[in-house]
C-alpha positions as CSV (number, residue, x, y, z in Angstrom):
1,M,-2.6,-14.5,-18.0
2,E,1.3,-15.4,-17.2
3,V,3.6,-12.6,-15.9
4,S,5.6,-12.9,-18.8
5,T,2.7,-12.3,-21.0
6,F,1.4,-9.4,-19.3
7,K,4.9,-7.7,-19.5
8,S,4.8,-7.7,-23.2
9,S,1.0,-6.4,-23.3
10,C,2.3,-3.5,-20.7
11,S,5.2,-2.6,-22.8
12,Y,3.4,-2.9,-26.4
13,S,0.4,-0.7,-25.0
14,C,3.2,1.5,-23.0
15,H,4.9,1.9,-26.8
16,V,1.8,2.5,-28.4
17,L,0.4,5.4,-25.9
18,S,3.6,7.0,-26.5
19,S,3.1,7.3,-30.4
20,F,-0.6,8.3,-29.8
21,L,0.8,11.6,-27.3
22,L,3.2,12.6,-30.3
23,T,0.6,12.7,-32.9
24,L,-1.5,14.1,-30.1
25,L,0.6,16.9,-30.1
26,L,0.5,17.7,-33.6
27,F,-3.2,17.5,-33.5
28,S,-3.3,19.9,-30.6
29,T,-1.2,22.4,-32.3
30,N,-3.3,22.1,-35.8
31,L,-6.3,22.9,-33.3
32,Q,-4.9,26.2,-32.1
33,S,-6.3,27.6,-35.3
34,C,-9.9,26.7,-34.9
35,L,-12.5,28.0,-33.4
36,A,-13.0,27.9,-29.7
37,G,-16.1,26.9,-29.9
38,A,-15.0,23.6,-32.4
39,T,-12.1,22.9,-30.1
40,T,-13.6,21.8,-27.2
41,P,-15.6,18.9,-28.4
42,S,-12.8,17.6,-30.7
43,S,-10.5,17.9,-27.9
44,T,-12.9,15.8,-25.5
45,D,-13.0,13.2,-28.2
46,T,-9.1,13.5,-28.4
47,Y,-8.8,13.2,-24.6
48,K,-11.0,10.4,-24.6
49,A,-9.2,8.4,-26.9
50,Y,-6.1,8.8,-25.1
51,I,-7.7,7.3,-22.2
52,K,-8.8,4.2,-24.0
53,I,-5.6,3.6,-25.5
54,A,-3.6,4.1,-22.1
55,C,-6.7,1.6,-20.4
56,S,-5.3,-1.1,-23.1
57,S,-2.2,-1.6,-20.8
58,T,-4.5,-2.6,-18.1
59,L,-6.1,-6.1,-17.4
60,Y,-9.7,-4.6,-17.3
61,P,-9.8,-2.0,-20.0
62,K,-13.4,-1.4,-20.7
63,L,-13.6,-0.9,-16.7
64,C,-11.0,1.4,-17.1
65,F,-12.4,3.9,-19.9
66,K,-15.8,3.5,-18.3
67,S,-14.2,4.6,-14.8
68,L,-12.2,7.3,-16.2
69,S,-13.8,8.6,-19.7
70,S,-15.6,11.0,-17.5
71,Y,-12.9,12.6,-16.4
72,A,-11.1,13.1,-19.7
73,S,-11.7,17.1,-19.5
74,D,-9.7,17.1,-16.6
75,I,-6.9,14.5,-17.4
76,E,-6.5,15.7,-21.2
77,A,-3.5,13.9,-22.2
78,N,-1.5,13.6,-19.1
79,P,-0.1,10.5,-17.9
80,F,0.5,11.8,-14.2
81,K,-3.3,13.3,-14.6
82,L,-4.3,9.8,-15.5
83,C,-2.7,7.9,-12.7
84,T,-3.6,10.6,-10.1
85,T,-7.4,10.1,-11.2
86,A,-7.3,6.4,-11.7
87,L,-6.0,6.2,-7.7
88,R,-8.4,8.9,-6.5
89,V,-11.1,6.5,-8.5
90,A,-9.9,3.5,-6.6
91,L,-9.4,5.4,-3.2
92,R,-13.3,6.4,-3.4
93,S,-14.2,2.9,-4.2
94,A,-12.3,1.6,-1.0
95,Q,-13.7,4.1,1.1
96,N,-17.3,3.0,-0.2
97,T,-16.5,-0.5,0.4
98,S,-15.3,0.2,3.9
99,S,-18.2,1.7,4.6
100,T,-20.6,-0.9,2.9
101,L,-18.5,-3.6,5.3
102,S,-19.1,-1.7,8.4
103,V,-23.0,-1.5,8.1
104,V,-22.9,-5.2,7.3
105,S,-20.5,-6.1,10.6
106,D,-23.0,-4.2,12.8
107,Q,-25.9,-6.6,11.3
108,Q,-27.9,-8.6,13.7
109,G,-27.8,-12.1,13.5
110,L,-24.5,-13.0,11.9
111,S,-22.3,-16.0,13.5
112,T,-19.1,-15.8,15.5
113,A,-17.1,-16.7,12.1
114,E,-19.2,-14.3,9.9
115,A,-18.5,-11.7,12.6
116,A,-14.6,-12.1,12.7
117,V,-14.0,-12.6,9.0
118,I,-16.1,-9.2,8.0
119,N,-13.9,-7.7,10.7
120,D,-10.9,-8.7,9.6
121,C,-11.9,-7.5,5.8
122,V,-12.8,-4.2,7.6
123,D,-9.2,-4.1,8.6
124,N,-8.1,-4.7,5.2
125,M,-9.7,-1.9,3.7
126,K,-8.7,0.2,6.4
127,D,-4.8,-0.6,5.3
128,S,-6.1,-0.3,1.5
129,I,-7.5,3.1,2.0
130,H,-4.3,4.3,3.9
131,E,-2.0,3.0,1.1
132,L,-3.7,4.5,-1.8
133,Q,-4.1,7.8,0.0
134,D,-0.2,7.7,0.4
135,S,0.0,6.9,-3.3
136,M,-2.0,9.7,-4.3
137,D,-0.2,12.5,-1.7
138,S,3.3,11.1,-3.3
139,M,1.9,11.9,-7.1
140,G,0.9,15.2,-6.1
141,Q,4.5,15.7,-5.0
142,L,6.8,14.4,-7.9
143,G,10.0,15.8,-9.1
144,G,13.5,16.4,-8.6
145,S,16.3,13.8,-8.7
146,V,14.2,11.3,-6.8
147,V,11.4,11.0,-9.0
148,E,12.5,7.4,-9.6
149,F,12.1,6.5,-6.4
150,Q,8.6,8.1,-5.6
151,I,7.4,6.1,-8.5
152,E,8.7,3.2,-7.4
153,S,7.0,3.7,-3.6
154,I,4.0,4.6,-5.3
155,K,4.1,1.3,-7.1
156,T,4.8,-0.8,-3.7
157,W,2.0,1.0,-2.1
158,V,-0.4,0.3,-4.8
159,S,0.4,-3.4,-4.8
160,A,0.0,-3.5,-1.2
161,A,-3.7,-1.9,-1.4
162,L,-4.2,-4.4,-3.8
163,T,-2.9,-7.4,-1.9
164,D,-5.3,-6.3,1.2
165,E,-8.1,-6.3,-1.0
166,N,-7.5,-9.9,-2.6
167,T,-6.6,-11.3,1.4
168,C,-9.9,-9.5,2.3
169,T,-12.0,-12.1,-0.1
170,D,-9.2,-15.4,0.6
171,G,-10.4,-15.0,3.9
172,F,-13.8,-16.1,3.3
173,D,-12.4,-19.5,2.0
174,G,-13.2,-22.3,3.9
175,K,-15.3,-20.1,6.7
176,K,-18.9,-21.0,7.3
177,V,-20.5,-17.6,6.0
178,N,-23.9,-17.1,4.4
179,A,-23.5,-17.3,1.1
180,A,-25.7,-14.1,0.3
181,V,-23.3,-12.3,2.7
182,K,-20.0,-13.8,0.9
183,E,-21.1,-13.1,-2.5
184,N,-22.2,-9.4,-1.8
185,I,-18.8,-8.7,-0.1
186,R,-16.8,-9.9,-2.8
187,T,-18.9,-8.5,-5.6
188,Y,-17.6,-4.8,-4.1
189,I,-13.7,-6.3,-3.6
190,R,-14.0,-7.5,-7.0
191,T,-14.6,-4.1,-8.4
192,L,-12.4,-2.5,-6.0
193,A,-9.3,-4.8,-6.7
194,K,-9.9,-4.3,-10.5
195,L,-9.7,-0.7,-10.2
196,T,-6.5,-0.8,-7.7
197,S,-5.0,-3.4,-10.5
198,N,-5.7,-0.7,-13.5
199,A,-4.4,2.4,-11.3
200,L,-1.3,0.1,-10.8
201,A,-0.8,-0.8,-14.6
202,L,-1.3,2.6,-15.9
203,I,1.6,3.7,-13.0
204,K,3.8,1.2,-14.3
205,C,3.7,2.8,-18.0
206,L,4.7,6.1,-16.7
207,K,8.2,7.5,-18.1
208,Y,10.6,9.2,-16.0
């Protein structure tokens, strides 16, 4: 997808999301008169609908919805909670991927080239984890006159995390690495990179 096309798609999706939030506010007001037992499932469904629309601004909307819909009751229809949750999901994936890579790097029988590439990948994952953690910490401190600067900094960190993740898989190009080992690692990294990309897209839709 070309950059201009993605930006246009994101702008449209963000506009749709804003319209949905207004509708949600009116709907939530009407729900106040309902019985408490009846509002719970309706609210959950409404929050999931919000997440689905928000995820349409990402490059991987199905994965976005799948990874976030179970947190609907926590996210509600709050875009900041949505972004924080998306970052938390990406961070957890990065930590799991890093642990898997560490186990692989300790295996016996790896060639010198394989060990070097995997160790480089482990270093990339450590950087990615650090950047995603910084992003989450900053999301929890948003406010005041510097909020715009804070969000721009978060975008920079998440973009850097995505670059580190892609660098990990790029390291295998042209190297003599066992095909099974290479594909196993790339599978983990691809999923992580998609989750990070989705988090970045959601953050870009934040209004401040």
